[in-house]
C-alpha positions as CSV (number, residue, x, y, z in Angstrom):
1,M,5.1,-5.2,10.8
2,T,3.4,-1.8,10.7
3,F,-0.2,-1.2,11.7
4,N,-1.2,-0.6,8.1
5,A,0.4,-3.8,7.0
6,L,-1.5,-5.7,9.7
7,L,-4.7,-4.1,8.6
8,L,-4.1,-5.1,5.0
9,A,-3.1,-8.6,6.0
10,G,-6.3,-8.9,8.1
11,V,-8.5,-7.8,5.1
12,I,-6.8,-10.3,2.9
13,V,-7.1,-13.2,5.4
14,I,-10.8,-12.4,6.1
15,G,-11.5,-11.9,2.3
16,L,-10.0,-15.3,1.6
17,I,-12.0,-16.9,4.4
18,F,-15.2,-15.4,2.9
19,A,-14.3,-16.4,-0.6
20,F,-13.6,-20.0,0.3
21,S,-16.5,-20.3,2.7
22,S,-19.1,-19.3,0.1
23,S,-21.3,-21.8,-1.5
24,G,-20.5,-22.6,-5.1
25,D,-17.2,-22.1,-7.0
26,H,-14.7,-20.7,-4.5
27,W,-12.3,-19.5,-7.2
28,Y,-15.1,-17.5,-8.9
29,Y,-15.8,-15.7,-5.6
30,L,-12.1,-15.0,-5.0
31,F,-11.7,-13.6,-8.6
32,K,-14.9,-11.5,-8.2
33,W,-13.8,-10.1,-4.8
34,I,-10.5,-9.0,-6.3
35,H,-12.2,-7.7,-9.4
36,V,-14.7,-5.6,-7.5
37,T,-12.2,-4.4,-4.9
38,F,-9.8,-3.0,-7.5
39,A,-12.6,-1.6,-9.6
40,V,-13.7,0.4,-6.5
41,I,-10.1,1.6,-6.0
42,W,-9.8,2.6,-9.7
43,I,-13.2,4.2,-10.3
44,G,-13.6,5.7,-6.8
45,G,-10.2,7.3,-7.1
46,G,-10.9,8.6,-10.5
47,V,-14.2,10.1,-9.4
48,F,-12.6,11.6,-6.3
49,L,-9.8,13.3,-8.3
50,T,-12.3,14.5,-10.9
51,V,-14.4,16.1,-8.2
52,L,-11.4,17.7,-6.5
53,A,-10.2,19.0,-9.9
54,A,-13.6,20.5,-10.8
55,R,-13.7,22.2,-7.3
56,A,-10.2,23.6,-7.8
57,Q,-11.1,24.8,-11.3
58,L,-14.3,26.5,-10.1
59,S,-12.2,28.3,-7.4
60,G,-9.7,29.5,-10.0
61,D,-6.8,28.4,-7.8
62,T,-4.2,27.3,-10.4
63,G,-1.8,26.2,-7.6
64,E,-4.4,23.7,-6.3
65,I,-5.1,22.5,-9.8
66,L,-1.4,21.9,-10.4
67,T,-1.2,20.0,-7.2
68,I,-4.1,17.8,-8.2
69,A,-2.5,17.3,-11.6
70,R,0.6,16.0,-9.9
71,Q,-1.4,13.7,-7.7
72,A,-3.4,12.5,-10.6
73,A,-0.2,11.7,-12.6
74,F,1.1,9.7,-9.6
75,A,-2.3,7.9,-9.0
76,G,-2.7,7.2,-12.7
77,E,0.6,5.5,-13.1
78,R,1.0,3.9,-9.7
79,I,-2.6,3.1,-8.6
80,F,-5.1,3.3,-11.5
81,A,-3.2,1.6,-14.3
82,P,-2.2,-1.4,-12.1
83,A,-5.7,-1.5,-10.6
84,G,-7.3,-1.4,-14.1
85,A,-5.0,-4.3,-15.2
86,I,-6.0,-6.4,-12.2
87,V,-9.7,-5.6,-12.9
88,F,-9.2,-6.8,-16.4
89,L,-7.3,-10.0,-15.5
90,M,-9.8,-11.0,-12.8
91,G,-12.6,-10.4,-15.2
92,I,-10.9,-12.7,-17.7
93,A,-10.4,-15.2,-14.9
94,M,-14.1,-15.1,-14.0
95,M,-15.0,-15.6,-17.6
96,I,-12.8,-18.6,-17.9
97,N,-13.9,-20.0,-14.5
98,F,-17.7,-19.4,-15.0
99,D,-17.8,-20.0,-18.7
100,W,-20.2,-17.2,-19.5
101,G,-19.3,-17.2,-23.1
102,W,-17.7,-14.5,-25.2
103,G,-19.9,-12.4,-27.5
104,T,-22.5,-11.5,-24.9
105,F,-23.4,-7.8,-25.1
106,W,-22.6,-6.8,-21.5
107,I,-19.2,-8.6,-21.7
108,D,-18.3,-7.0,-25.0
109,A,-19.5,-3.5,-23.8
110,G,-17.5,-3.9,-20.6
111,L,-14.4,-4.8,-22.5
112,V,-14.8,-2.0,-25.0
113,G,-15.3,0.5,-22.1
114,Y,-12.3,-1.0,-20.3
115,V,-10.0,-0.7,-23.3
116,A,-11.2,2.8,-24.1
117,T,-10.6,4.1,-20.6
118,F,-7.3,2.2,-20.1
119,I,-5.9,3.7,-23.3
120,T,-7.2,7.1,-22.4
121,G,-5.5,6.9,-19.0
122,V,-2.2,5.6,-20.2
123,G,-2.0,7.3,-23.6
124,V,-3.7,10.6,-22.9
125,L,-4.3,11.6,-19.3
126,S,-0.9,10.6,-18.0
127,P,1.1,12.4,-20.7
128,L,-1.2,15.5,-20.3
129,A,-0.6,15.5,-16.5
130,K,3.1,15.6,-17.2
131,K,2.7,18.3,-19.9
132,I,0.9,20.5,-17.3
133,Q,3.8,20.2,-15.0
134,A,6.3,21.0,-17.8
135,T,4.3,23.9,-19.2
136,A,3.8,25.3,-15.7
137,A,7.5,25.1,-15.0
138,E,8.4,26.7,-18.3
139,K,5.7,29.4,-18.7
140,G,4.1,29.6,-15.2
141,P,1.0,28.1,-13.7
142,E,-1.3,30.9,-14.8
143,H,0.0,31.2,-18.4
144,P,-2.8,30.6,-21.0
145,D,-0.9,27.6,-22.4
146,T,-0.8,25.9,-19.0
147,L,-4.5,26.7,-18.4
148,A,-5.5,25.3,-21.8
149,V,-3.8,22.0,-21.0
150,I,-5.4,22.0,-17.5
151,N,-8.9,22.6,-19.1
152,K,-8.2,19.8,-21.7
153,I,-7.2,17.2,-19.1
154,L,-10.2,18.0,-16.8
155,L,-12.6,17.6,-19.7
156,I,-11.1,14.3,-20.8
157,A,-11.0,13.0,-17.2
158,R,-14.7,13.8,-16.7
159,V,-15.6,11.9,-19.9
160,D,-13.3,9.0,-18.9
161,V,-15.0,8.8,-15.4
162,C,-18.4,8.7,-17.2
163,V,-17.2,5.8,-19.3
164,L,-16.1,4.0,-16.2
165,L,-19.4,4.6,-14.5
166,L,-21.2,3.3,-17.6
167,V,-19.0,0.1,-17.5
168,V,-20.1,-0.3,-13.9
169,A,-23.8,0.1,-14.9
170,D,-23.2,-2.5,-17.7
171,M,-21.5,-5.0,-15.3
172,V,-24.2,-4.7,-12.7
173,T,-27.3,-4.8,-14.9
174,K,-25.9,-7.1,-17.6
175,P,-28.3,-5.6,-20.3
176,F,-29.5,-7.5,-23.3
177,S,-28.4,-10.8,-21.8
């Protein structure tokens, strides 16, 4: 077993011990731990990539922007989409386990935000990231068409991250409840 696998196994074992040693409903705490952990991975990764992309855009380094677009396409498909699905499923598990009740503003707002950002990621950002690569390969990284797609994806990604941050605010504050 590699060192990284041992570290991950240690985190999982200690997390399970924490969840099942807590007072109250152990399953709720397990679902919540998984929900929050994957939300941090998803949203933190999105914020990080957005900051890196904005930095690259300000520098005018199209090679760096293209590299970030490639990394974003990978992260979106292999990390963010699965993490978002896990966040959703654990949220549903908490709802069923805790019986909060559907139709509460903060739950509905969170679901709407989740659906909007998940669809944006899978249906818009991922295809645009691939389009950047294709346009750059066909016309060059500094061609106006390539730069236009880059600017479009960076704008949409910034808005998407803002939606995710508003979902976090909604989940933490539970407004109008």
